[in-house]
C-alpha positions in Angstrom: 18.1 -6.2 12.2 18.4 -3.1 10.2 20.2 -5.1 7.5 17.4 -7.6 7.3 14.8 -4.9 7.0 16.4 -3.8 3.8 14.8 -6.9 2.2 11.4 -6.5 3.8 8.2 -5.1 2.2 5.1 -4.7 4.4 1.6 -5.1 3.0 -1.6 -3.8 4.6 -5.0 -5.1 3.6 -8.0 -4.4 5.7 -9.7 -7.7 6.6 -13.1 -6.2 5.6 -11.7 -5.6 2.1 -10.7 -9.2 1.3 -12.9 -10.4 -1.5 -15.5 -7.8 -0.9 -14.7 -5.1 -3.5 -14.6 -2.6 -0.7 -11.6 -0.3 -0.7 -10.3 2.0 2.1 -10.4 5.7 1.5 -7.1 7.3 0.7 -7.2 8.9 4.2 -7.7 5.6 6.0 -4.9 3.9 4.0 -2.6 6.8 4.8 -3.4 6.7 8.5 -2.6 3.0 8.8 0.5 3.2 6.6 1.7 6.1 8.8 1.1 4.0 11.9 3.2 1.2 10.4 6.0 3.6 9.5 5.9 5.1 13.0 6.2 1.6 14.5 9.1 0.8 12.2 10.8 4.0 13.2 10.5 3.2 16.9 11.9 -0.3 16.3 14.7 0.4 13.7 15.1 4.1 13.4 13.9 6.7 10.9 16.1 5.6 8.1 14.7 2.1 8.0 11.1 3.4 8.4 11.5 5.7 5.4 13.2 3.1 3.2 10.8 0.2 3.9 8.2 -0.2 1.2 4.6 -0.3 2.6 2.0 -1.5 0.1 -1.7 -1.2 0.2 -3.9 -4.2 -0.8 -7.6 -4.3 -0.6 -9.7 -4.2 -3.8 -7.3 -1.9 -5.6 -9.1 -0.8 -8.8 -8.6 1.6 -11.7 -11.1 3.9 -9.8 -9.3 3.8 -6.5 -5.6 3.6 -7.3 -4.9 7.3 -8.0 -6.2 8.5 -4.6 -4.4 5.7 -2.7 -1.1 6.1 -4.5 -1.0 9.9 -3.8 -0.7 9.2 -0.1 2.8 9.9 1.2 3.2 6.7 3.1 1.7 4.3 0.5 4.6 3.0 -1.6 2.8 0.6 -3.8 -0.3 -1.6 -4.3 -1.1 -5.3 -4.1 -3.5 -5.9 -6.9 -5.8 -8.9 -6.6 -8.7 -9.6 -9.0 -8.1 -6.5 -11.1 -4.8 -8.1 -12.2 -6.8 -10.7 -14.2 -8.2 -8.0 -16.5 -5.4 -6.6 -18.7 -7.1 -3.2 -19.3 -7.8 -2.7 -15.5 -4.3 -3.9 -14.6 -2.8 -1.6 -17.2 -4.6 1.4 -15.8 -3.6 0.5 -12.2 0.1 0.2 -13.1 0.0 3.5 -15.0 -1.7 5.4 -12.1 -1.8 9.1 -12.2 -0.3 10.9 -9.2 
């Protein structure tokens, strides 16, 4: 229901990025996140689609976070291995948009 969707976050992680160190380009991440948002819109309406957080996961790093987070449909990041290094994680959570 629309009410239940207010408690949902969606995460996209390309299967080819899991444990590989490979990261999607910002354009690829945006394309998939936009598709997710469009599906949500068709299922629950535009208001739910716009308010649902869609996160990108997939080897997010200090080098990739800025480009990914500037995409309009990317609302956050799932950080894996980089979260184990305080300096890397600090840079990620303080990304520059």
